[in-house]
C-alpha positions in Angstrom: 78.5 104.7 139.3 74.9 105.7 138.7 72.2 104.4 141.2 69.0 103.5 139.4 66.3 103.5 142.1 62.7 103.6 140.6 59.4 102.6 142.0 57.1 100.4 139.9 55.0 101.7 137.0 51.7 100.5 138.4 49.9 98.0 136.3 52.5 97.9 133.6 56.1 97.4 134.8 57.6 96.3 138.1 60.3 98.4 139.8 62.9 95.7 138.9 61.9 95.9 135.2 62.1 99.7 135.2 65.5 99.6 136.9 66.8 97.0 134.5 65.7 98.8 131.4 67.2 102.2 132.5 70.4 100.6 133.7 70.8 98.7 130.4 70.6 102.1 128.5 73.1 103.7 130.8 75.5 100.7 130.3 75.1 101.0 126.5 76.4 104.5 126.9 79.4 103.4 128.9 78.1 104.2 132.3 78.3 101.8 135.3 74.9 101.4 136.9 73.6 99.8 140.0 70.0 98.7 140.1 68.0 99.3 143.3 64.2 98.7 142.9 62.3 100.6 145.6 58.8 101.0 146.9 56.8 103.2 149.3 54.4 100.8 150.9 52.4 100.5 147.7 52.3 97.8 145.0 55.7 96.2 144.5 57.2 97.0 148.0 57.2 93.4 149.0 59.3 92.4 146.0 61.7 95.3 146.6 62.2 94.2 150.2 62.7 90.6 149.2 65.4 91.5 146.7 67.5 93.0 149.5 66.5 91.1 152.6 66.0 87.7 151.1 63.1 85.4 152.2 60.5 83.0 150.8 57.4 83.7 148.9 54.2 81.8 149.8 50.8 81.7 148.3 47.3 81.5 149.9 43.8 81.3 148.5 41.9 84.4 149.7 39.1 86.7 148.5 39.5 89.6 146.1 37.8 93.0 146.8 34.5 91.7 145.5 34.6 88.4 147.4 35.8 86.2 144.6 38.6 83.6 145.1 42.1 84.8 144.3 45.5 83.4 144.9 47.7 86.0 146.6 51.3 86.0 147.7 52.9 86.9 151.0 56.6 86.7 152.1 58.4 85.2 155.1 61.5 87.0 155.9 64.6 85.4 157.5 64.0 87.3 160.8 60.6 85.6 161.3 58.4 88.5 160.1 56.0 88.2 157.2 55.3 90.8 154.5 51.7 91.2 153.4 51.0 93.4 150.5 47.4 94.7 150.4 47.4 95.0 146.6 47.9 91.2 146.3 44.4 90.5 147.8 42.5 93.9 147.8 44.2 95.8 145.0 42.6 98.1 142.5 44.5 96.2 139.7 42.4 93.1 140.5 39.3 94.8 139.1 38.5 96.1 135.7 37.2 99.7 135.4 33.6 98.7 135.3 34.0 96.7 138.5 35.3 99.6 140.6 33.0 100.1 143.5 34.5 101.5 146.7 31.2 101.0 148.6 31.2 97.3 147.9 35.0 96.6 147.8 36.3 94.9 151.0 39.8 94.3 152.6 38.7 90.9 153.9 41.2 89.2 151.6 44.0 91.2 153.1 42.9 90.0 156.6 42.8 86.5 155.3 46.4 86.9 154.0 47.5 88.1 157.4 45.9 85.0 159.0 47.7 82.8 156.4 51.1 84.5 157.3 50.5 83.9 161.0 49.5 80.3 160.4 52.7 79.9 158.4 54.7 80.8 161.5 55.2 84.6 161.2 56.0 86.3 164.6 54.8 89.6 163.3 53.6 91.1 160.1 54.9 94.0 158.0 52.1 95.3 155.9 52.2 97.4 152.7 48.9 99.1 152.1 49.0 101.1 148.9 47.1 100.4 145.7 43.9 99.2 147.2 40.4 99.2 145.6 38.8 99.7 149.0 37.3 102.5 151.1 35.9 100.8 154.2 38.5 101.6 156.9 39.8 98.0 157.0 36.4 96.6 158.3 36.8 93.5 156.2 40.3 92.8 157.3 39.4 93.3 160.9 36.4 90.9 160.6 38.7 88.2 159.1 41.2 88.6 162.0 38.4 88.5 164.6 37.0 85.3 163.1 40.3 83.6 163.0 41.2 84.7 166.5 44.6 86.0 165.6 46.2 89.2 166.9 49.7 89.6 165.4 52.0 92.5 166.0 51.4 94.8 162.9 53.7 97.4 161.4 52.1 99.2 158.5 54.0 100.9 155.7 51.9 103.8 154.4 52.4 105.3 151.0 50.5 108.5 151.8 50.2 110.8 154.8 46.5 111.4 154.4 44.4 111.4 157.6 41.5 108.9 158.0 38.6 111.2 157.4 40.1 112.7 154.2 40.5 109.3 152.5 37.1 109.3 150.6 37.6 112.8 149.3 41.2 112.3 148.2 41.1 108.8 146.9 37.4 107.9 146.4 37.1 109.3 142.9 40.0 107.2 141.5 38.4 104.1 142.9 35.1 104.8 141.3 33.2 107.1 143.8 31.1 110.1 142.6 30.4 113.1 144.9 27.4 111.4 146.5 29.2 108.2 147.2 32.1 110.2 148.7 29.7 111.6 151.3 28.4 108.2 152.1 31.9 106.8 152.5 32.8 109.7 154.8 29.8 108.8 157.1 30.8 105.1 157.1 34.3 105.9 158.2 33.0 108.3 160.9 30.8 105.5 162.3 33.8 103.1 162.3 36.0 105.7 164.1 33.3 106.5 166.6 33.2 102.8 167.8 37.0 102.4 167.9 39.1 101.9 171.0 41.2 104.9 169.8 40.2 107.5 167.3 42.2 107.5 164.0 40.8 110.8 162.8 43.4 113.6 162.5 46.3 111.1 162.7 48.7 111.3 159.8 49.0 108.1 157.7 45.6 106.7 158.8 44.0 107.3 155.4 46.2 104.9 153.4 44.4 102.1 151.5 41.0 103.7 152.0 41.5 103.9 155.8 42.8 100.3 156.2 45.9 101.7 158.0 43.6 103.7 160.3 41.4 100.8 161.0 44.4 98.7 162.0 45.7 101.5 164.1 42.4 102.1 165.9 41.4 98.5 166.5 44.6 96.5 166.4 47.2 98.9 167.8 49.2 98.8 164.6 52.3 100.9 164.3 52.1 103.2 161.2 55.3 104.3 159.5 56.0 106.3 156.3 56.6 103.6 153.7 59.1 105.4 151.5 61.4 106.3 154.3 61.2 102.8 155.8 62.0 101.1 152.5 64.9 103.4 151.6 66.5 103.0 155.0 66.0 99.3 154.9 67.7 99.0 151.5 70.6 101.2 152.5 69.7 103.9 150.0 71.6 106.8 151.6 75.0 105.1 151.6 74.5 103.9 148.0 73.3 107.4 146.9 76.3 109.2 148.4 78.7 106.8 146.7 77.1 107.6 143.3 77.6 110.4 140.8 73.8 110.6 140.3 70.6 108.9 141.0 67.9 108.0 138.4 64.4 107.4 140.0 61.0 107.0 138.5 57.3 106.1 138.8 54.3 105.6 136.6 52.9 109.1 137.1 54.6 112.1 138.6 51.8 114.1 140.3 50.7 115.8 143.5 50.9 112.6 145.4 54.6 112.4 144.6 55.0 115.4 147.0 52.9 113.7 149.7 55.0 110.7 150.8 55.6 108.7 147.6 59.0 107.0 147.0 60.2 109.3 144.2 59.6 112.4 146.3 61.6 110.9 149.2 64.4 110.0 146.8 64.5 113.5 145.4 64.5 115.1 148.9 67.4 112.9 150.1 69.4 113.6 146.9 68.9 117.4 147.2 70.0 117.3 150.9 73.1 115.4 150.0 73.9 117.4 146.9 73.6 114.5 144.5 72.1 114.9 141.0 68.7 113.3 140.7 66.9 112.5 137.4 63.3 111.3 137.1 62.0 108.9 134.4 58.2 108.6 134.6 55.3 107.2 132.6 53.6 110.6 132.7 54.5 114.0 134.2 51.4 115.6 135.5 53.2 118.2 137.7 53.6 121.9 136.7 57.0 123.5 136.5 56.8 125.0 140.0 56.2 121.6 141.6 59.0 120.0 139.5 61.3 122.7 140.8 60.3 121.9 144.3 61.6 118.4 143.8 64.8 119.8 142.2 65.2 117.2 139.5 68.1 117.6 137.2 65.8 116.3 134.4 62.4 114.7 133.9 61.8 112.3 131.0 58.7 110.4 130.0 58.9 106.8 129.0 56.3 104.0 129.2 57.8 100.9 127.6 61.0 98.9 128.2 62.5 100.1 125.0 61.6 103.8 125.8 63.2 103.4 129.2 66.3 101.9 127.8 66.5 104.8 125.3 66.1 107.4 128.1 68.9 105.6 130.0 71.2 105.9 127.0 70.3 109.6 126.6 71.0 110.2 130.3 74.5 108.7 129.8 75.3 111.9 127.9 73.8 114.3 130.4 75.6 116.7 132.7 75.5 115.3 136.2 75.7 111.7 134.9 78.9 111.7 132.8 
């Protein structure tokens, strides 16, 4: 049996769609495949958790990063917790390229989504914070929580280990910030940290979602956890991986962030430690050969469509370490 455990290809294919296409190709080649869509705290993590844990999807009318109305989903789990995905309300995918403005973008909608989850009866909230358009340290979300007068227990799944003060430099450019704006964003985060009950600066994981994780840590006592490890443990990945002949994982872009807490990097590490072959199928490979060797993949293939993913799956059915 081959375990197919990819993350989503952001903005194009969900983790379930990627897993299904690769698995179909493997099966065409006569290989038994098990699909396990995964996430790391970023976009698609809520769906990956729901697929295994069960639960109910709800919708709420909130505001997008620029304050416009948007309908966003959250999930209620059987154990009474809610899952709130930042990308649903404050995601970069909600804006077109010309609208990207990390100075103006707000996490207020994410705060409103937390409020909606609490009002729906959630005892605590599990947050996934990757894929945001924002860089304001969670100021908007904190304001929404304050105005609603709610203070739920928060556990935050972080898709990167970046510290609070580094978030503008590391993630600002991809959200539309030039060098001058990066400096302004750094000053704004410093001001927010200076006023906080506890300082998020220098604490790993606090830079996720433009510092949203750090703002919740500093002002709302949120527990921060590495998202990829949490998701893999929750889905029972290790047991399934050890029962498999090989694992096929993947993501939209294989790059330096893969090495810094992303799901594919965590999958590769666990496979290497267990002595299980691990193949990667990605939309684009932006890593050099040395970095790829660090991850110890048996192979890396590029594929961006369902048909290409299916073809790669079929090709892998003939690979050493799979057959």
